C-alpha positions, 0 to 999 in steps of 0.5 A: 110594871103593869096595871090595868085601866079602862078609858071612858069618853076616850076621845083620841086617847090623850089620857090613855097615852099618859097612863100607858107611859107608866106601864098601864095596860088599857083593857077597855075603851069607850068613845061615841064619836066615829071620827074620834074612834078613827083617830084612836084606832090609828094610834092604838090599833083598837076601836073603842066600844061605842055609847057607854050608856048602852054597854052592859056593865058585865062587858067591862072587865075588872081594872085597877084604874078608871080614867074618864073625861066626861063631857064638859058642855053642861058645865062650861061657860059657853055651854051654860050660856047657850043652854040658858039662852034656850031655856034648857037645863045645864049641869047635872040637870042637863037631860042629855048629859047627866046620865054620863057622870052617873054611869061612871058612878055605876061602874065604880060601884060595880067594878071597884077599881083601886083608883080613878082619874077624871078631867073636866072644864074649870067651871065644873068646880064653880057651877051653880055656886059650887053646889054641882061639884059638891054633889059630884064629890059626895057621889064619888065619896059614897061610891067608896073613894077618898077624893081630891081635886085641883085646877091646873093651868097647862101654860106651865108646860105648853104655850096655851092658857088652859085651865082644867079641873083634875079629880083623883080618887082612891079606895078608902081602905087604901088610906092614901093621902094623895097630893097633886104634883107641882109644876115649875114654869118651863116658860113655853113659847108659841113660836117654838111649836110653829111649823116652818112651812105652812100651806096657804089654806090656813091664811084667813081670806080677806072676807073673813079677816074683814069680818073678824076685825069689824066684829071685834071693833063693834064689841070694843065700842060696846065695852066688851072684850070679845073678838079674835085673839092675835097670838104673842109668838113669845108667849102663850095662846088663849084656850084652844076650843073645839069650835076652832074649826069655824074661823080660828078666831081665838088663836090667830098667828100674825104674818108679815105683809099678809092676813093672819092664819090659823094654827095648823092641826099639827100645831094644835096637837103640839100645844096639847102636848102630843108628839109629832108621831101622833097620827091625825087621819081625819079632816082639818075640821075633825082634827080641830074638834078632836084636839080642842076636846082633848087633854094636855098630855104632859099635865095628865102624864105627871098626875098619872105618874104620881098616882101610880107611885101612891098606888104601888109605893109599898110594892117590892117591885117599885124600887127607890133610886137615889134622887140625884139620878135623872133618867128620863128615857126608858131603860132596860137594866137589871137590879137585884134580878128585876128587869127595869123598864121605866124610870119615872122622874117627877121632879121629886123622888125618882122611882124605877118601876120593875116588870111584874 
């Protein structure tokens, strides 16, 4: 089955990858960062359009689903703290970011897709005592959508504590009462995604390691909990951030008889749920930034699958299958003359989606 979607603030395409897994066809993408565009091209053979604020809405094709991870800096705790210290506005008052959310509203009103998927930092929900999110939700409602949201921690599926808010909307006339999928704890362990051979360049220098230890001790003496984080190899890590390229302090890997090391870019990709087939044709510096800004693919994939089930559950080409069948890989068979291409198993009622 094929549905059409557009990928805004696309980054390196993590959300696109999730929606393509269920037969979606991306017909337009937009990303402003040139290095992210390079990674996007290497993986999808497509160069995204640039700055969405400079793109005429008539250039954006009609689509079924809009997906977007609009910039989170105005709402993140770090971003708010920094802007407060500089006396600059944040949230929807942020002068260089607020138009990006409203651009999404413009596109929704103009193109009227059946559904949308948005992702942002957890703090978006709590910013300005919850008032910011209520404004956002009202704008989405006024654009003609029933909206629901959920904060989900990715530690159910990857060895990383990463809470994000996921916002899903459907056109009101569809009368869809969406509920988010549940996630069972797969007990992910960091050591299972670590590379067996790691270059020495990822080990912290004596100078940097001394500095990080000194800084953490100073913060401890002040009664603060700031400082580096030594990872538990049998557990999960702190949140990977886009600043990881600076010193790697939030996630350090212990090593025997030597200084700890950073995660490699490939290990960072793994704790974001990307497969090893995903290409990172950029410097380590850019790879860390891109992955720290990305989505956790398995989380988005499960939400995407559920959205598609709700959108097409009354479609005769979406064929229910006995719940006991547990196929995870794509298959090609024939059922009543329809070519079956994908089996969706969301831990509830599996569906087979047939080609249109």
